[in-house]
N, C-alpha and C positions, 0 to 999 in steps of 0.2 A: 306347461309352458312357463306358468308364472313363476315355478320355482327356478327355471333357468333365468329368468329375466332378473330375479332377486339375486341369484347366486352371480351373475355377471355385474350386477350393480355393486355388490359387496366386494368383488374382486377389483374392480375398477376404483372403489374407494380405498383399499387397501394399498394398491399401487401408487395412488395420489399421495396417501399420507407418507409412503416410504420413499416418494421422491421428495417431499418437504422435509423430509427427516435428515436427508444427506447433507453433510456438513463440506463447505467451500474449503479450497486449499488454504485461504485466509483464517478461516475458522481454525482449522486444524493448527497450521503455523502460529496462530495467537495464543491457543491453549497449551502448545508444547513451550512456547516462549515464557508464559506466566508459570509453567511447571518448571523452567530451568533447563529445558532440553533444547538449547538453541541450536546445536548440531542437527538433531532431527528437524527442527522447523525450516532451517535454511531452504530445502527442497521446495516445501509449499510455500514459501514466501516467495522464492525464486517463479514458481509455477505462477503465482498470483501477478507478479510483474510481468511476466510475459504474456498473459491473457486475463487481465482484469475486467470484471463484470462492468465496475465502475470507475471512475478516476479516482475517488478516494479510497478504493480498494489498493490501488498502487501506491498510494502515498502512505498508508498505514503499513503495507508490507514492508517499503522501504525504512521507515522509521523503525519497525520491529528489527529488521536486519541491523540498521545501525545501533540500537540498543544491545544486540548481541555482540556486535564488533566491539563496541565499548567495553563491555564486560569481560571479553576475553584479552583486552589489552591491545586491540589492534586499532590503532588511533586512525591510521587512514582509511581503513574500511569503515569507520564510524562515521567520519567526517564526510566520506563519498556518498554513504545511504543517507545521512541526515540532510546532507545538502539536496540530494535528490527528493527526499520528502519535501523539504520545503519548496523546491521548485513546483512541484505537482500539486501541492496543496495551495499555493499562492495562484497557481495557474486556475485551479477549479475555483475559487474564490472570485477572481476576477471574472469569471465565465459563468457564474451563477446566474439563472434565470430569474429566480426568485429568492430575495432575502428573507432569512427565518434565523432562527437560533442556532442550527448546523452551521450556517455560513458565519455567523459570529464565533463560534468556537473553532472552525476552521482558520479563521483568521488570527485568531491568539496564537494558534501554531505557526502560521505564515510569519506573522509580524513580531513576537515576543519569544515564544518558547523555544523553538527551532534556532532561530537566530542567537538566542543566549547560548545554547548548547554548542553551536560552531564556534562562537567566539571563546569558549572554554577550550575547545579542542585545537583551535589556529596556532596557538603559541607551540604547541608541540609538534606542530608540522614543518613551519617555515612558510615563508611568502610563495617562494618558486612552487613548492609540493601543492599549497592550496591553489593556487590559478591554476596548474595542471590539471586537478582533479576537477575544478568547476568548469573549467573547457571542455574536459571528458564528458562530465554529465550533461551539460547543456547541448552539445553536440548529440549525444546518444538519445536525450529526450526528445530532442526536436525531430530527429531521424526516424525513431520508431515508435513513439508512444503518442504525444500531442496530438499528431495530425489525426488520430482516430477519434476525438472527441470533439471536434469543432468542424461543421461542414464545409465552413468558407475559410479554411485555414490559410493563412498567406505567410 
């Protein structure tokens, strides 16, 4: 009987370790972007955006998609994804319950880093296209995502 109990305990430990070792779509997509495989990363990043575990997962996925689009020469795609990353990161900072070092880092992306990237891309798009992209992303984020992360969203 003791052998069965020990065997069951070992099996449970192995299964729990295997569950911990699984990588998320964001982890896989991030690794692929870092290795230069943006085409392979996009489906994983899209899956993260569709079903994020945390709001900052979505921000990072948009940011990585923006980086990939910029590297491929897709200025509109880069702007669209960087703008979405900015909106989500700023939203997360504004709704942080506890202020910590992560909050300050996120705020740096929200207030300085991504806006500088957007300012670099804007002249290559034109005012009308920028306005159109912003309106599209604002509507998309409001309708599909941000309501998930706040209980009393208005």
